[in-house]
C-alpha positions as CSV (number, residue, x, y, z in Angstrom):
1,M,9.8,0.0,19.6
2,R,5.8,0.4,19.5
3,V,4.5,1.0,16.0
4,E,1.0,2.6,15.5
5,L,-1.0,1.0,12.6
6,A,-4.8,2.3,13.0
7,D,-4.3,5.6,11.7
8,L,-3.2,3.2,7.6
9,Q,-6.5,2.0,7.4
10,D,-6.7,3.2,4.0
11,C,-3.5,1.5,3.1
12,F,-5.1,-2.0,3.8
13,E,-8.4,-1.9,1.7
14,G,-7.0,-3.5,-1.0
15,V,-7.6,-0.7,-3.1
16,I,-3.5,-0.2,-4.6
17,P,-1.6,-3.5,-4.1
18,A,1.0,-3.7,-1.7
19,A,4.1,-5.1,-2.2
20,V,6.4,-7.1,0.1
21,A,10.8,-7.3,-0.3
22,T,12.6,-9.7,0.8
23,L,16.6,-11.5,0.7
24,D,17.6,-14.6,0.8
25,A,20.6,-16.1,2.9
26,D,23.0,-14.4,0.0
27,G,21.3,-10.9,0.1
28,V,19.9,-11.3,-3.0
29,P,16.5,-9.3,-2.9
30,N,12.7,-10.3,-4.3
31,V,10.1,-8.7,-4.7
32,S,6.6,-9.3,-5.0
33,Y,3.3,-8.1,-5.2
34,L,-0.1,-9.1,-2.5
35,S,-3.3,-9.7,-2.7
36,Q,-3.7,-9.2,0.6
37,V,-2.5,-6.9,3.6
38,H,-4.8,-7.6,6.7
39,L,-4.2,-5.2,9.8
40,V,-4.4,-7.6,12.6
41,D,-4.0,-5.1,15.2
42,D,-2.0,-2.0,16.0
43,Q,0.9,-4.2,16.0
44,H,0.6,-6.9,13.6
45,I,-0.6,-7.5,10.1
46,A,-1.3,-10.7,7.8
47,L,-0.1,-11.1,4.2
48,S,-1.5,-13.6,2.3
49,N,0.2,-16.5,0.7
50,Q,-1.1,-18.4,-2.6
51,F,2.2,-18.7,-4.7
52,F,4.9,-16.5,-3.3
53,S,7.6,-20.0,-3.1
54,K,10.3,-17.9,-2.9
55,T,9.0,-15.0,-0.9
56,A,8.1,-17.9,1.5
57,A,12.0,-19.1,1.3
58,N,13.4,-16.2,2.2
59,I,11.2,-15.7,4.7
60,Q,12.3,-19.3,6.1
61,A,15.8,-18.2,5.7
62,T,16.0,-14.8,7.3
63,G,12.6,-13.9,9.5
64,R,12.5,-10.6,7.9
65,G,11.2,-8.0,4.9
66,T,9.6,-4.8,4.2
67,V,6.1,-4.2,2.9
68,M,4.8,-1.3,1.3
69,V,1.4,-0.3,1.7
70,V,-0.3,2.5,-0.2
71,S,-3.4,4.4,0.3
72,G,-5.8,4.0,-1.8
73,R,-7.6,7.6,-0.8
74,T,-4.4,10.0,-1.1
75,G,-1.7,7.5,-2.9
76,A,0.5,7.9,0.3
77,Q,2.7,5.5,0.9
78,H,4.1,4.2,3.8
79,M,7.5,1.4,4.4
80,L,6.9,-1.1,7.3
81,D,9.5,-3.1,8.8
82,V,8.7,-6.7,9.6
83,V,9.3,-9.8,11.5
84,H,7.5,-13.0,11.0
85,V,5.6,-14.3,13.9
86,G,4.0,-17.6,12.7
87,S,1.4,-19.2,9.8
88,L,-2.2,-19.5,10.3
89,A,-4.1,-22.2,8.2
90,H,-7.7,-21.7,10.3
91,G,-9.1,-19.8,12.7
92,D,-10.8,-16.2,12.5
93,I,-7.7,-14.1,10.6
94,Y,-7.6,-17.1,7.7
95,D,-11.0,-17.1,7.5
96,R,-11.7,-13.0,7.0
97,M,-8.7,-12.9,4.5
98,S,-9.9,-16.3,2.6
99,A,-13.5,-14.5,2.0
100,Q,-12.2,-11.6,1.1
101,L,-9.5,-13.5,-1.4
102,A,-12.4,-15.3,-3.0
103,A,-14.6,-12.1,-3.8
104,I,-11.8,-10.6,-5.0
105,S,-10.7,-13.3,-7.5
106,S,-14.4,-13.4,-8.6
107,Q,-13.7,-10.0,-9.9
108,H,-11.3,-11.1,-12.2
109,G,-13.0,-15.1,-12.9
110,L,-9.9,-16.5,-10.8
111,A,-11.6,-18.4,-8.3
112,E,-10.0,-21.7,-8.1
113,A,-6.3,-20.3,-9.0
114,M,-6.0,-17.7,-5.8
115,R,-6.7,-20.2,-3.1
116,L,-5.9,-19.1,0.1
117,K,-2.7,-21.2,1.3
118,S,-1.9,-19.7,4.4
119,A,-2.1,-16.4,6.0
120,E,1.5,-15.2,7.3
121,V,1.4,-12.8,10.5
122,Y,4.1,-10.1,11.0
123,R,5.1,-8.2,13.6
124,V,5.4,-4.6,12.8
125,T,8.8,-3.4,13.9
126,G,9.1,0.0,12.2
127,R,7.2,2.2,9.9
128,R,8.2,5.1,7.8
129,A,6.8,7.1,4.6
130,V,7.5,7.7,1.9
131,H,9.0,10.8,0.4
132,A,6.4,12.5,-2.6
133,P,7.3,15.2,-4.6
134,T,4.1,16.4,-4.5
135,P,1.9,16.1,-1.1
136,P,-0.7,14.0,-0.6
137,E,-4.4,15.9,-0.8
138,P,-6.0,16.0,2.3
139,V,-9.1,14.3,3.0
140,P,-12.1,15.2,4.8
141,A,-12.0,13.8,8.6
142,P,-13.8,10.6,9.1
143,A,-17.0,10.4,11.4
144,P,-16.7,10.1,14.9
145,P,-15.5,6.5,16.2
146,G,-18.8,5.0,17.8
147,A,-20.9,7.1,15.3
148,S,-22.3,4.2,12.8
149,L,-22.6,1.6,15.7
150,A,-24.9,4.5,18.1
151,R,-27.3,4.8,14.9
152,A,-27.4,1.2,14.5
153,A,-28.1,0.6,17.4
154,R,-31.1,3.1,17.8
155,L,-32.5,1.5,14.7
156,T,-32.5,-2.2,16.2
157,A,-34.2,-0.9,18.8
158,R,-36.8,0.5,16.4
159,I,-37.2,-2.5,14.2
160,A,-37.4,-4.8,17.6
161,A,-40.5,-2.7,18.3
162,S,-42.0,-3.6,14.7
163,P,-45.5,-5.6,15.1
164,E,-45.2,-7.3,11.9
165,A,-42.8,-8.9,9.0
166,D,-43.5,-5.9,6.7
167,A,-43.0,-3.2,8.7
168,V,-39.7,-5.1,10.7
169,L,-38.4,-5.0,6.5
170,D,-39.6,-1.7,5.9
171,N,-38.3,-0.4,8.9
172,A,-34.9,-2.2,8.6
173,L,-34.5,-0.7,4.9
174,D,-35.7,2.7,5.6
175,G,-33.3,3.2,8.6
176,L,-30.0,1.6,7.1
177,V,-30.4,4.5,4.2
178,R,-31.9,7.0,6.5
179,D,-30.2,6.6,9.8
180,L,-27.3,5.1,8.6
181,G,-26.0,7.2,4.9
182,F,-26.0,4.1,2.9
183,E,-26.9,5.0,-0.4
184,A,-28.4,1.9,-1.7
185,V,-28.9,-1.1,0.4
186,M,-30.8,-4.8,-0.4
187,A,-31.8,-7.6,2.3
188,L,-31.9,-11.2,0.9
189,V,-32.9,-14.4,2.4
190,F,-31.3,-17.9,2.4
191,D,-33.6,-21.0,1.4
192,P,-31.5,-23.9,2.3
193,A,-33.8,-26.2,0.1
194,T,-31.9,-24.2,-3.1
195,Q,-29.1,-22.8,-1.5
196,R,-29.8,-19.6,-3.2
197,L,-30.2,-16.3,-1.8
198,S,-33.7,-14.0,-2.7
199,A,-33.9,-10.5,-2.5
200,L,-36.3,-9.4,-0.2
201,G,-36.6,-5.9,-0.6
202,S,-34.3,-2.7,-1.7
203,R,-33.6,0.7,-1.3
204,G,-32.2,3.4,-3.4
205,Y,-32.5,1.7,-6.8
206,D,-34.5,2.2,-9.6
207,R,-36.7,-0.8,-8.8
208,Q,-37.4,-3.6,-5.3
209,G,-35.9,-6.2,-7.0
210,A,-38.4,-8.8,-4.9
211,G,-37.5,-12.7,-5.9
212,A,-34.0,-11.7,-7.4
213,E,-31.8,-14.4,-7.0
214,V,-27.9,-15.2,-5.9
215,A,-26.5,-18.5,-5.5
216,L,-24.1,-18.9,-2.9
217,A,-20.5,-18.1,-3.5
218,D,-21.5,-16.0,-6.7
219,G,-20.0,-12.4,-6.1
220,A,-19.8,-10.6,-3.1
221,I,-23.2,-11.0,-2.1
222,G,-22.9,-15.1,-2.6
223,I,-19.6,-15.4,-1.1
224,A,-20.4,-13.2,2.5
225,A,-23.1,-15.8,2.6
226,A,-21.3,-19.2,2.0
227,H,-18.0,-18.1,4.2
228,R,-20.1,-16.0,6.4
229,R,-18.1,-13.2,6.7
230,A,-18.7,-9.5,5.7
231,I,-17.4,-8.7,2.4
232,R,-16.4,-5.1,1.8
233,F,-14.5,-3.3,-1.5
234,N,-14.1,0.3,-1.4
235,D,-13.3,0.7,-5.3
236,V,-14.6,-1.9,-8.0
237,S,-14.5,0.2,-10.4
238,R,-11.3,-1.7,-12.4
239,G,-13.2,-5.2,-12.0
240,H,-16.1,-6.9,-12.9
241,R,-18.9,-5.5,-10.8
242,L,-19.6,-8.1,-7.9
243,A,-23.8,-7.5,-7.8
244,A,-23.8,-10.1,-10.1
245,A,-24.2,-10.3,-14.2
246,V,-25.9,-13.5,-15.1
247,S,-24.2,-15.5,-18.4
248,N,-24.6,-19.3,-19.7
249,V,-28.4,-19.3,-19.2
250,T,-30.4,-21.0,-21.4
251,D,-33.7,-19.4,-23.1
252,L,-35.7,-21.3,-20.3
253,D,-33.7,-19.6,-17.5
254,A,-33.8,-15.9,-19.0
255,A,-37.4,-16.2,-19.1
256,R,-37.3,-17.2,-15.2
257,L,-34.8,-14.4,-14.4
258,I,-35.7,-11.5,-12.2
259,P,-32.5,-9.2,-12.6
260,L,-30.7,-8.0,-9.7
261,P,-30.7,-4.5,-8.4
262,G,-27.6,-2.7,-8.9
263,L,-26.1,0.9,-9.2
264,A,-24.3,1.5,-12.5
265,S,-21.8,3.7,-10.8
266,A,-21.2,1.6,-7.8
267,Q,-17.6,2.1,-6.3
268,S,-17.9,0.6,-3.4
269,Q,-19.6,-2.6,-1.9
270,L,-20.4,-4.4,1.3
271,A,-21.9,-7.9,1.8
272,A,-22.9,-8.7,5.4
273,P,-24.0,-12.2,6.5
274,I,-26.8,-12.7,8.8
275,V,-26.3,-15.9,11.0
276,S,-28.7,-16.2,13.5
277,R,-28.7,-18.9,16.1
278,G,-25.8,-20.2,14.2
279,E,-27.6,-20.9,10.9
280,L,-27.3,-18.4,7.7
281,F,-30.5,-16.2,7.3
282,G,-29.3,-14.1,4.6
283,V,-27.3,-11.1,3.5
284,L,-27.7,-7.4,3.9
285,F,-25.9,-5.7,0.8
286,A,-24.9,-2.3,0.3
287,E,-23.5,-0.1,-2.4
288,S,-22.3,3.5,-3.0
289,A,-21.1,5.4,-5.6
290,K,-18.4,6.7,-3.7
291,R,-15.2,5.2,-3.1
292,F,-14.0,4.6,0.1
293,A,-17.8,4.7,1.5
294,F,-17.6,2.1,3.9
295,T,-15.5,1.5,6.7
296,P,-15.0,-1.4,9.1
297,E,-17.2,0.1,11.3
298,D,-20.2,0.3,9.1
299,E,-19.4,-3.6,8.4
300,D,-20.5,-3.9,12.0
301,A,-23.2,-2.0,12.2
302,L,-25.1,-3.3,9.2
303,S,-23.9,-7.1,10.9
304,L,-25.3,-5.8,13.8
305,V,-29.1,-4.6,12.3
306,G,-28.9,-7.8,10.5
307,V,-28.9,-9.9,13.2
308,Q,-31.7,-7.8,14.7
309,L,-33.8,-8.2,11.2
310,A,-33.7,-11.8,11.5
311,A,-34.7,-12.1,15.2
312,S,-37.5,-9.5,14.5
313,L,-38.7,-11.6,11.2
314,R,-38.7,-15.0,13.4
315,L,-40.7,-13.4,16.2
316,A,-43.1,-12.3,13.2
317,E,-43.2,-15.5,12.1
318,L,-44.5,-17.2,15.1
319,E,-46.3,-14.6,15.6
320,A,-48.7,-14.8,12.6
321,R,-49.2,-18.3,12.9
322,E,-52.3,-18.0,14.5
323,P,-55.1,-15.5,12.7
324,V,-56.2,-13.2,15.8
325,T,-59.2,-11.3,14.3
326,A,-62.2,-12.8,12.9
327,L,-62.9,-10.3,9.2
328,P,-65.7,-10.1,7.3
329,A,-65.7,-11.8,4.0
330,A,-63.6,-10.1,0.8
331,P,-66.1,-9.0,-2.1
332,G,-66.2,-11.6,-4.6
333,R,-67.1,-9.7,-7.3
334,L,-64.4,-9.5,-9.8
335,A,-64.5,-7.3,-12.8
336,E,-64.7,-8.4,-16.5
337,R,-61.6,-8.5,-17.6
338,R,-59.7,-12.0,-17.9
339,F,-55.8,-12.7,-17.2
340,Q,-53.8,-15.8,-18.2
341,V,-52.0,-17.9,-15.6
342,R,-49.7,-20.2,-16.7
343,Y,-48.3,-22.4,-14.3
344,H,-45.1,-25.0,-14.8
345,A,-45.2,-27.6,-12.5
346,H,-41.7,-28.5,-13.3
347,D,-40.0,-25.6,-10.9
348,D,-43.7,-24.2,-9.4
349,S,-43.1,-21.1,-12.0
350,L,-46.0,-18.8,-12.8
351,F,-46.4,-16.2,-15.4
352,I,-49.3,-13.9,-16.1
353,D,-50.3,-12.7,-19.0
354,G,-46.9,-14.2,-20.3
355,A,-44.7,-12.4,-18.2
356,Y,-42.4,-13.9,-15.1
357,I,-43.5,-13.5,-11.9
358,I,-42.3,-16.4,-9.3
359,K,-40.9,-19.8,-9.0
360,G,-40.3,-22.1,-6.0
361,V,-42.7,-22.2,-3.1
362,P,-43.8,-18.6,-3.6
363,G,-44.8,-19.8,-7.1
364,R,-46.6,-22.8,-5.1
365,L,-48.3,-20.7,-3.2
366,L,-49.5,-18.3,-5.5
367,F,-50.8,-20.5,-8.0
368,H,-52.6,-22.4,-4.7
369,F,-54.5,-18.9,-3.8
370,L,-55.4,-18.7,-7.8
371,T,-56.8,-22.1,-8.2
372,I,-58.8,-21.6,-5.0
373,G,-60.0,-18.2,-5.8
374,A,-61.2,-19.5,-8.9
375,A,-62.8,-22.6,-7.8
376,T,-64.9,-21.0,-5.0
377,G,-64.7,-17.7,-5.1
378,R,-63.0,-17.4,-1.6
379,R,-60.6,-14.7,-1.0
380,D,-59.1,-15.4,2.6
381,F,-56.8,-17.7,3.8
382,T,-54.9,-18.3,7.1
383,N,-51.1,-18.8,7.9
384,R,-52.5,-22.1,10.0
385,E,-54.2,-23.6,7.2
386,I,-51.1,-22.9,4.6
387,R,-48.8,-25.0,7.0
388,L,-51.1,-27.9,7.4
389,D,-51.9,-27.8,4.0
390,P,-49.8,-31.4,2.4
391,T,-50.4,-30.3,-1.7
392,L,-48.2,-27.3,-0.9
393,R,-45.2,-29.4,0.7
394,L,-43.7,-26.5,2.7
395,P,-40.7,-27.5,4.7
396,E,-41.9,-29.2,8.4
397,L,-39.2,-26.9,10.0
398,K,-38.4,-23.5,9.5
399,D,-40.8,-22.9,7.0
400,N,-39.9,-19.3,6.6
401,L,-43.6,-18.5,5.5
402,E,-43.8,-14.8,6.4
403,T,-40.4,-14.1,4.3
404,R,-41.5,-16.1,1.3
405,L,-45.1,-14.4,1.9
406,I,-43.5,-11.0,1.7
407,L,-41.4,-11.6,-1.5
408,L,-44.8,-12.7,-3.1
409,R,-46.6,-9.7,-2.2
410,R,-43.7,-7.5,-3.1
411,R,-43.1,-9.3,-6.7
412,L,-46.9,-8.6,-7.1
413,E,-46.7,-5.1,-6.4
414,E,-44.0,-4.7,-8.5
415,R,-45.2,-6.3,-11.6
416,E,-48.3,-4.3,-10.9
417,A,-50.2,-7.8,-11.5
418,P,-54.1,-8.0,-11.6
419,A,-53.5,-10.2,-8.4
420,R,-52.2,-9.0,-5.4
421,L,-51.8,-10.5,-1.7
422,T,-52.5,-8.3,1.4
423,R,-52.5,-8.6,4.6
424,P,-55.9,-7.9,6.4
425,A,-54.9,-8.6,10.1
426,R,-52.2,-10.8,11.6
427,G,-52.1,-14.4,10.4
428,R,-54.1,-14.1,7.4
429,I,-53.4,-13.0,4.0
430,R,-55.9,-12.2,1.0
431,L,-56.3,-12.3,-2.3
432,E,-57.2,-9.5,-4.5
433,L,-58.0,-9.8,-8.1
434,D,-58.8,-7.2,-10.8
435,G,-60.4,-9.6,-13.5
436,R,-61.0,-13.6,-13.9
437,P,-57.7,-15.9,-13.8
438,E,-57.6,-18.3,-16.3
439,L,-55.2,-21.2,-15.4
440,E,-53.3,-23.0,-17.3
441,I,-50.9,-26.1,-15.7
442,V,-47.8,-27.1,-18.1
443,P,-46.4,-30.1,-16.2
């Protein structure tokens, strides 16, 4: 008998836990709840195996079971008769389930306890709906198949045509909201040196959050990056928000913390890693106040846009290595006001008038511009000279200078700082000041 499962997608979102019933060799039943039921294809499902020794023993004895799945959207219940096919401890299905389980675990602080031992694959031999006294309420029909991917394809074409790095990022974020209908989105870039992701920009939040950081394996964003697998949740109301609360930090760390933007009423979350040329580039993250806001097709669309975003930013990086035009000198006259700049050498963190701005390579770059500007009155710099300056200690390969400058420029704009960076031409950076900086170095 051929059993169709595609119309049960809502039952495999993990909103309402599924259960598996088995019999031992003597016919004694056992029922266990499941962390995950993964839809493999129209004929097969995979169940997460963590610590259900009795279920495993019964399956080994009989090879059969019954799985009850529940739609988190309507509450409709379905019974699936299953026959065991095999166990997976590696490969695509196992990796997907392992990443999703890690994200589920992080909601409840059980990251170490809920490790996936194996993905148990079953062939579905029968399905039947469970009779309900009150029929489930009808739900709106989903968008036509392929709609999100078609819009994503058109968006990637616009991203590819963007001339410079800032336009690449803006077109991607604007298009995700305007064309693909995401309520709130964020782009983060990965820094291999620090093993952290930094927010480049966002849409749909009350602030941009440029410079906010997420560690690998921290929440949905960090887990998507660490596993290089998309993480999708369509009901996070019962767990901790995955976009990232910060705890157990010292006062010194808290002073250098840029909060990550987030929707206070988020119900659905989707994190798609951006992998380019086999390397982690960053993560695109989306949130919505609606339950069941994201589909598997949205996951594919976000991943498609992410790949084009990475490719276009890297192309813009190459094209900006050499300045292409000569510029008139920047105006050298400064306003009479003064502002304090405090630079901490141990982590390159920089404060302006006591307010934290940025740290790491962007902090080092900003202090470099301010130091030269204060000493010589110079305002214009080129990408080439920055890369050749050994005091800036940029990585020799893949320094991601353009993305670091985007982060720095947007952070200064968001803070309305008296120092700003502009892009007067390709390959050039201009320092603009609303006053005279008074520089202090803290060893």
